[in-house]
N, C-alpha and C positions, 0 to 999 in steps of 0.2 A: 501892437502893430505887426502885421505879418511881413516877412521878407519875401516879396514876389519872386525874385530870382531863385532863392532857395526852394520855394514851393514848386517852381517850374522844374528845377533839378530833381526834386522828389518824384514828381509826376512822370518824369521820363527816365529816372535812374534805375540802375540794376539792383539797388538795395531797397528793401522795404523801408519806406520813409520813417525816420526817427529810430531805426534799429540797426543792428549789425548783421541782420539776417539777409541772405541773398534771396532773390526771387525764386531760384531753384529750391532753396530750403523750404519755401512755403508753397511749393507747387500743389501739393495735395490739398492744403487748406484753401487755396484760391479756387481750385476746381470745385470744391464743395460749396464755397460761397457763391460761385457762379450758378451752380445747380439750384440753389435756393430761390433765385429769381434772375434767370438769365436775361430778361428783358430790361431790367432796371439796375438792381443791386449789382449783379454780375458785371455789367458794363462799366459802372463807375469804379468798382473795386479793382477791376482789371487795369483801368487807367491809373488809379492811385498807386498800384503796385508795379507800375512800369511794364506791364505785360501786354496791354492792348489786345485782350482776348487771346492770349497765348503767344503774341509776338513780342519781341524785344529789340531794342536798338543794338547795332553792332558795337563792339568795344571801342572802336575809334570815335563813334558818335558820342558814346557815354563819356569818353575822356574829355570832350570839349565842354560838357555841361549843357544843361537844357537850352538856354537862350542861344548860345553859340552854335549848338547842333542844329537847331531849327533854322537859324540864319545861314549856316553852311549848306544845308540841304536846299533851302530856297534859292540861294545864290547859284548852286550847281545847276538846278533845274532851269533857272532864268538864263544862265550863261549858255547852256546847250540850246535853249529855245532861240536865243538871239543869234546863235551861230547857224541856225537853219538845219540843225540835225534832226533826225527822227527820234522820237522817244525810245530810250533804251539802246540807242545806237552807240553811245559813248561807252567804252569799256569801264566796268566798275572800278573805281579807284580803291587802292588798298586801304587808304586812310582818309577819312572825311576831314577836310580842312576848314578852318574858319574863313568867313568871307574876307577879302582884302580890306584893309583899314581905310582905303580911299574910296570905298563904295558906300552907298546908302544902306547896304545890307549889314554893315558893321553895327552891332548893337549900341556902340558908343555914339553913333550918329543919330540915334532916335531923337526926333525933335521934342517929344513930350517927356523924354528921360527914359532910361533903361527900366527902372522899376515900374513906371506906369505902363510901358508897353509889355513888360513881362506879365503884368497882371491881366492885360488884355489877352495875351496868349493863353494864360490859364483859363480864363473865362471862355475862350473859343474852344478849348479842349473839352471843358465840361459841357458846353452846349452841344458839341458833336456827339459826346457820349450819351446824351439824353435824347438823341434824334429818333431812336427806335421805339420810344414809347413814353407815355405819361407817367411821371413819378408822383404818386399821391402821398398823403401824410404818413400812412403806415409804412410805405416803402422808404420814405425819408428817415423815419425812425430806425429802420433796419440798417440803412447806410450809416447813420450816426453811430450805431453800435459797432459796425465794422471799422469805422474810422478810429474809434477808441482802441481797437485791437492793434492798429498799425503804429500807435504811439507817435503820430505825426506832430503832436503838440496842440495845446488847447486853442491857441489863436488861429492856427491854420485849420484846425478841425471846425471851429465856429464859423470861419469864413466859408469853408466848403459847404457846410450844412445850410448856411444862409443862401449861398449861390444856388443850391439845389431847390430851395423853396421859392425862389423868385422866377417869374416867367422868363424864357429866353428872349432877350431884346436884340433882335438881329440888326436893327438900325444902329444901336449903340456899338455892337461888335464891329460893324462895317466902318462906322465913323472913327473907331479907335485906330484904324490903319491910316496914318496921315501921309504916307508916301507910297509910291508904286511898289517899292521893295517890301514895305510892311504888309501890303495886300497879299503879296506872294507868301510871306511868312505866316500870316494869319491862316491862310488856306492850308499851308503845309502843316502847321500845328494841329489843325482840325483833322486833317487826314491821318496824322500820326496817332490820333486818339482812338480811331476806329478802323476796322477792316469792313468796309461797307458791303454787307451781304443782303440786307433787306432793301425793299423799295424806299422805305422811310429814310434810311441812312444815306442811300445813294441820292435820293431826292433832296435831302438837306444839303449835301455837299454840292450838288449841282446848283441849288438855289444860292448858296453862299458864293460860289464862283461867279454866278451871274450878277449878284449884287456888288461883288468886288470888281466886276467888269474885267475878269481875267479871260484872255483868249483861250479858246478850246485847246489849241495845240500846247499852250503853256501849261494848262491844267494836266494834259496828258504827260508832259515832262515831269511835273511834280509827282504824279502818280507813279511813274516809272522810277524816279529817284527814291521815293519813299520805299517802294518795293525792294530796291537794291539794298537799302540800309536797314531793313528789318528782317527778322527771321521768324 
């Protein structure tokens, strides 16, 4: 049985999952892997190694851990949106804070349980990383080989390979967000997974935002907040 919260930490962490190597240590290897198949394998490997196609979370976000970091980013974006500010208007905070415990953004408040929602966030990230192209059987085999190189663990490896093999179920992803706060978090996790440069990636995120019924201005706040917290 996989640990969804640990897997989420691995996907967003600064260290290569299952190893003591930092992303920086593996920079050359990641670049080569991305060159092998930038449309599919490169995108997934970038997410798995916490780089998001060359981006990484700030140290304060990494300190919080995957689920709390996503919740903190989502809360900050929602707070600024509710206050009527313009996206990017709020000065960047030196340290990303977890959401207050008395809000529905607090992971402990997840009605379906933290593990279940962490798994939904992982699935959302994988779905976003796949938005730029179809991953066929041969590409999935390549990804499986790359996963073995990360030493992420047999159970997590099997889960990720299985997820890549099944069609993206947008209905299930949207339904996994049971509260308004979780809708914001699900989109935030998806946006963290990719830097949308293609029409397919941008189109996927727009469709996801529409299905989650997120107001355009709130989406703009999420975009600005993620941009501030990644490099």
